[in-house]
C-alpha positions as a printed NumPy array, in Angstrom:
array([[-21.643,  -0.891,  75.267],
       [-20.67 ,   1.611,  77.858],
       [-16.895,   0.588,  76.667],
       [-17.918,   1.266,  72.94 ],
       [-19.501,   4.426,  73.58 ],
       [-15.986,   5.646,  75.585],
       [-13.911,   4.573,  72.542],
       [-16.281,   6.587,  70.05 ],
       [-15.976,   9.705,  72.263],
       [-12.117,   9.352,  72.866],
       [-11.919,   8.811,  68.686],
       [-14.25 ,  11.595,  68.384],
       [-12.077,  13.687,  70.718],
       [ -8.842,  13.041,  69.075],
       [ -9.944,  13.858,  65.293],
       [-11.1  ,  17.343,  66.287],
       [ -8.121,  18.218,  68.286],
       [ -5.667,  16.839,  66.197],
       [ -4.292,  19.406,  64.178],
       [ -6.04 ,  22.552,  65.52 ],
       [ -5.738,  24.278,  62.469],
       [ -8.33 ,  23.28 ,  59.889],
       [-11.482,  24.625,  59.803],
       [-14.689,  23.121,  57.683],
       [-14.398,  26.229,  55.724],
       [-11.294,  25.358,  54.378],
       [ -9.177,  27.718,  56.275],
       [ -5.776,  26.643,  57.797],
       [ -4.668,  29.136,  60.358],
       [ -1.656,  28.929,  62.539],
       [ -2.755,  28.431,  66.147],
       [ -0.557,  31.706,  66.9  ],
       [ -2.855,  33.755,  64.431],
       [ -5.611,  35.452,  66.559],
       [ -6.457,  38.688,  64.885],
       [ -6.748,  39.963,  61.362],
       [ -7.   ,  43.592,  59.974],
       [ -8.809,  44.616,  56.802],
       [ -8.343,  47.976,  55.577],
       [-11.077,  50.014,  53.733],
       [-10.645,  49.164,  49.841],
       [-10.707,  51.843,  47.96 ],
       [-12.56 ,  52.385,  44.853],
       [-10.313,  53.796,  41.887],
       [-12.311,  52.676,  39.006],
       [-13.622,  55.048,  36.907],
       [-17.243,  53.467,  36.584],
       [-19.647,  51.918,  39.032],
       [-21.736,  52.248,  41.831],
       [-20.467,  54.642,  43.818],
       [-20.885,  52.607,  47.211],
       [-18.569,  49.639,  45.941],
       [-15.91 ,  50.501,  48.147],
       [-17.89 ,  50.495,  51.356],
       [-20.114,  47.464,  49.823],
       [-16.778,  45.478,  49.369],
       [-15.046,  46.09 ,  52.424],
       [-18.02 ,  45.539,  54.901],
       [-18.581,  41.991,  52.909],
       [-14.788,  40.739,  53.161],
       [-14.843,  41.576,  56.794],
       [-18.097,  39.776,  57.35 ],
       [-16.759,  36.775,  55.267],
       [-13.851,  36.595,  57.361],
       [-15.352,  36.735,  60.594],
       [-18.113,  34.219,  59.609],
       [-15.589,  31.583,  58.252],
       [-12.556,  32.079,  60.829],
       [-12.282,  32.624,  64.544],
       [-10.176,  35.769,  63.948],
       [-10.9  ,  38.936,  65.657],
       [-11.194,  41.747,  63.218],
       [ -9.014,  44.898,  64.722],
       [ -8.303,  48.104,  63.129],
       [ -4.634,  48.156,  62.061],
       [ -1.566,  45.968,  62.707],
       [ -3.277,  42.268,  62.635],
       [ -1.357,  39.248,  62.678],
       [ -3.116,  38.91 ,  59.273],
       [ -3.435,  41.85 ,  57.308],
       [ -5.155,  42.511,  54.349],
       [ -5.787,  46.109,  52.403],
       [ -6.302,  46.821,  48.349],
       [ -8.684,  48.793,  45.872],
       [-11.431,  48.009,  43.243],
       [ -9.556,  49.004,  40.406],
       [-11.774,  48.401,  37.434],
       [-15.473,  47.862,  36.557],
       [-16.1  ,  47.235,  32.888],
       [-18.753,  46.621,  30.254],
       [-17.767,  44.652,  27.263],
       [-19.839,  42.809,  24.735],
       [-19.602,  38.892,  25.028],
       [-21.484,  37.683,  22.089],
       [-23.202,  39.699,  18.938],
       [-26.524,  38.79 ,  18.042],
       [-27.599,  37.861,  14.364],
       [-30.163,  40.371,  14.464],
       [-29.554,  43.577,  13.304],
       [-30.469,  47.047,  14.138],
       [-32.788,  49.15 ,  11.746],
       [-29.477,  50.793,  10.493],
       [-27.848,  47.465,   9.724],
       [-25.342,  47.116,  12.875],
       [-25.204,  43.578,  14.801],
       [-26.137,  44.321,  18.277],
       [-24.561,  42.61 ,  21.35 ],
       [-26.72 ,  40.007,  22.788],
       [-24.856,  39.487,  25.97 ],
       [-22.932,  41.807,  27.636],
       [-20.318,  40.975,  30.418],
       [-19.669,  43.171,  33.262],
       [-16.111,  42.684,  34.847],
       [-14.84 ,  43.715,  38.016],
       [-10.894,  43.787,  39.26 ],
       [ -9.984,  43.992,  42.533],
       [ -6.127,  44.459,  43.652],
       [ -5.309,  42.772,  47.034],
       [ -2.387,  42.62 ,  49.402],
       [ -2.38 ,  39.973,  52.25 ],
       [  0.408,  39.821,  54.81 ],
       [  0.69 ,  36.993,  57.247],
       [  3.375,  38.583,  59.988],
       [  4.246,  34.713,  61.382],
       [  4.53 ,  33.271,  58.012],
       [  5.759,  35.482,  55.013],
       [  5.763,  32.622,  52.607],
       [  1.919,  33.305,  51.799],
       [  2.183,  36.713,  51.441],
       [  0.341,  38.079,  48.215],
       [ -0.318,  41.448,  46.203],
       [ -2.28 ,  40.387,  42.79 ],
       [ -5.428,  41.246,  41.057],
       [ -8.632,  39.216,  41.345],
       [-11.295,  39.224,  38.734],
       [-14.691,  37.98 ,  38.037],
       [-17.611,  38.329,  35.651],
       [-20.945,  38.194,  35.059],
       [-22.833,  37.937,  31.439],
       [-26.289,  39.449,  30.813],
       [-28.427,  39.774,  28.095],
       [-29.542,  43.698,  27.816],
       [-32.294,  42.937,  26.048],
       [-33.73 ,  41.302,  29.   ],
       [-31.962,  42.047,  31.672],
       [-31.491,  46.422,  32.52 ],
       [-28.389,  46.734,  34.178],
       [-29.941,  49.744,  36.288],
       [-32.273,  47.505,  37.649],
       [-29.721,  44.5  ,  38.248],
       [-26.713,  45.951,  38.502],
       [-26.657,  45.886,  42.409],
       [-27.311,  42.189,  42.46 ],
       [-25.006,  41.574,  39.65 ],
       [-22.416,  43.504,  41.755],
       [-22.938,  41.508,  44.619],
       [-22.457,  38.171,  42.958],
       [-19.227,  39.203,  41.283],
       [-17.991,  40.498,  44.93 ],
       [-18.915,  36.643,  46.547],
       [-16.543,  35.396,  44.303],
       [-13.662,  37.343,  44.501],
       [-13.893,  37.496,  48.307],
       [-13.839,  33.653,  47.943],
       [-10.925,  33.649,  45.666],
       [ -9.157,  36.15 ,  48.433],
       [-10.134,  33.87 ,  51.07 ],
       [ -8.837,  30.897,  49.291],
       [ -5.631,  32.644,  48.571],
       [ -4.897,  33.808,  52.166],
       [ -5.871,  31.391,  54.68 ],
       [ -6.932,  28.369,  52.629],
       [ -3.636,  28.537,  50.925],
       [ -5.175,  27.529,  47.622]])
């Protein structure tokens, strides 16, 4: 029985240390990479809540700290991310057949879309560097969900997906 336990412990130790660059979050970060710098994402959008810049920056920093073993530094990290919130749009996503009093079709669904431009630099391996725009949307029914009452929740849901996309494009190499 002791021999079986020893074999299991050795096998588990080998499996946990064999690669050294994989984590359960999907991040594949080289062992030489120790730090990350994430600069303030500025809000260049003409619309949207005034605190989007601060909210997005803090959420992306938190996500990388929680899902990697990297240390956040102010600048010149081994990995560097910066960017800006480029646009915040509201567009009709579906038209209802119910017409208003003046005979105009109304939007039954409205789409809130946020576009974030991000740049990523890996000082040890530039093949994964990028400079691209990420976007995501949330459809909502204006008749049952008031934008002003739900805007913070919608923006957070959109930011969560954009941050995941940036994470996957950078350290998960998807």
